[in-house]
Phi, psi and omega in degrees: 000354178251126178248133175245128179245118181256151175204165172111352179288171179163192179255125179224158176279155173307138184090350180279183184227151173217154175233116177267147176227153180213123181242130180261143176216163181126197184277066184261126174264319182210155175238125181265330182202148172228141181206168176236132176238160176217154176224116178268159178305128179075006182241160174284154173297138180226150174287131176263308181200151179214145171231134181254179192301325182277004177096353179293143183239153176227138179230147168295144181303326184290344183238359193301325182268000187236331184251151176224127175262140179213169183212157169236100188299319182297331180264358183052046185234138175237143181239155170229107177270121185243120180242159179048052183295144181240157177305329179294345178279351180300123184183170166271126182258131182242133174272143177226135178228131178239141179181209181232141173288170175294340174271009174077004173278146183278159177217155168227113187244145181237143175282175182286338183099142176227135185279129171243121179238124180245112185205145175266000000 
């Protein structure tokens, strides 16, 4: 019952920037956490950034000085601003949202994934 729509991926040169967005819709009563994960070829899925209900954020060490996660709670939207992109950032990026339905049952929803390719 929760749909996540991702956008913003693409092909960029090293040092470039991209902004990913993810909007949740459906029978959502509350959102406890929003995050971005990525999976590169031959690698395990890893957490990139997360923001929880009280506003605290967590970043992977590899992106901490370059990426920023933000949200617009009223729009149920989370963003990932990526600066100084490196080839190592190439991956499929997945949005994740956790919260509660209007019937008070919890959910963990994942987006379809958006490809980010950093190459010269």
